[in-house]
DRENZAGU-133000 format. One record per residue: x negated, y negated, z of N, C-alpha, C in turn. Coordinates in pm, whole numbers, padded with zeros to 5 digits, always signed. Each point is the difference from the previous one (the first is absolute). Example, Ala and Ser with C-alpha at 12.3 -4.5 7.8 and 13.67 -1.06 7.14 Angstrom:
% residues 2
-01319+00569+00780+00089-00119+00000-00090-00120+00000/+00035-00105-00072-00082-00119+00006+00077-00109+00073/
% end
This chain:
% residues 56
-13888-08218+08032-00084-00041+00110-00110+00102+00026/+00034+00127-00015-00098+00106+00022-00115-00010-00100/+00032-00038-00124-00103-00013-00103-00098-00111+00031/+00049-00109+00057-00087-00110+00037-00094+00041+00113/+00053+00069+00097-00082+00047+00113-00105+00100-00049/+00041+00091-00086-00093+00099-00052-00111-00064-00083/+00035-00098-00083-00100-00071-00080-00095-00078+00090/+00051-00058+00105-00085-00071+00095-00095+00093+00072/+00047+00119+00033-00087+00098+00065-00110+00048-00095/+00034+00022-00126-00102+00037-00099-00105-00108-00013/+00044-00123-00006-00091-00113-00011-00088-00010+00124/+00058+00013+00116-00075-00009+00125-00100+00114+00013/+00039+00120-00038-00092+00114+00009-00115-00015-00099/+00028-00055-00118-00106-00025-00096-00101-00101+00052/+00049-00105+00063-00090-00100+00060-00079+00063+00114/+00066+00083+00080-00070+00070+00108-00112+00088-00054/+00027+00075-00107-00103+00086-00057-00117-00083-00053/+00030-00114-00057-00105-00086-00055-00088-00056+00111/+00059-00032+00114-00072-00069+00107-00065+00094+00102/+00042+00123+00008-00049+00089+00105-00144+00044-00025/-00070+00022+00108-00138+00050-00006-00009+00143+00055/+00114+00060+00031+00003+00135+00055-00046+00102-00104/-00098+00084+00033-00047+00098-00099+00103+00106-00035/+00104+00016+00079+00104+00097-00030+00084-00039-00120/+00006-00129-00029+00076-00050-00114-00088-00024-00123/-00126+00039+00006-00094-00029-00109+00043+00066-00131/+00058+00117+00006+00039+00070-00123+00126-00060-00064/+00077-00075+00075+00123-00058-00055-00011-00149-00027/-00116-00059+00019-00017-00143-00023+00019-00038-00146/-00024+00095-00091+00016-00031-00142+00147-00020-00038/+00092+00043+00083+00143-00017-00027+00054-00132+00056/-00084-00078+00066+00049-00122+00063+00055-00099-00102/-00070-00021-00112+00050-00093-00101+00129+00051-00063/+00011+00129-00018+00123+00058-00054+00118-00027+00093/-00018+00022+00127+00108-00023+00096+00035-00149+00012/-00102-00085-00004+00025-00144+00006+00080-00045-00122/-00042+00044-00118+00070-00039-00123+00142+00057-00003/+00015+00125+00036+00132+00063-00001+00094-00069+00099/-00049-00029+00119+00082-00067+00099+00040-00140-00042/-00095-00075-00056+00028-00138-00043+00099-00003-00116/-00019+00086-00099+00090+00003-00115+00140+00044+00041/+00008+00101+00085+00130+00049+00046+00071-00106+00083/-00073-00066+00088+00059-00104+00083+00050-00117-00085/-00081-00043-00095+00041-00110-00088+00122+00040-00084/-00001+00119-00054+00112+00047-00080+00128+00009+00080/-00010+00050+00121+00118+00013+00086+00057-00136+00034/-00088-00097+00029+00047-00134+00032+00063-00068-00122/-00057+00021-00118+00057-00057-00122+00139+00059-00026/+00014+00130+00015+00130+00064-00021+00104-00051+00099/-00041-00014+00127+00092-00050+00102+00039-00145-00030/-00092-00081-00051+00030-00139-00035+00099-00007-00116/-00020+00087-00099+00090+00001-00116+00141+00045+00037/+00010+00089+00097+00131+00045+00045+00066-00100+00092/-00075-00099+00047+00054-00100+00090+00001+00042+00145/-00081+00098+00035-00004+00048+00138-00098-00080+00086/-00080-00083-00063-00095-00082+00075+00051-00142+00003/
% end
């Protein structure tokens, strides 16, 4: 369960970085796609593993 929450937070923070206009985050905006991809892949993988184990 912790892995799903953590992957969701990575995904949400990546979307936040992509959408924000705050100049304080300007230097980290290039990592937004990395965080979005990492969060989505991790979340999908975790859900697939849970489905295969029969926990879903």
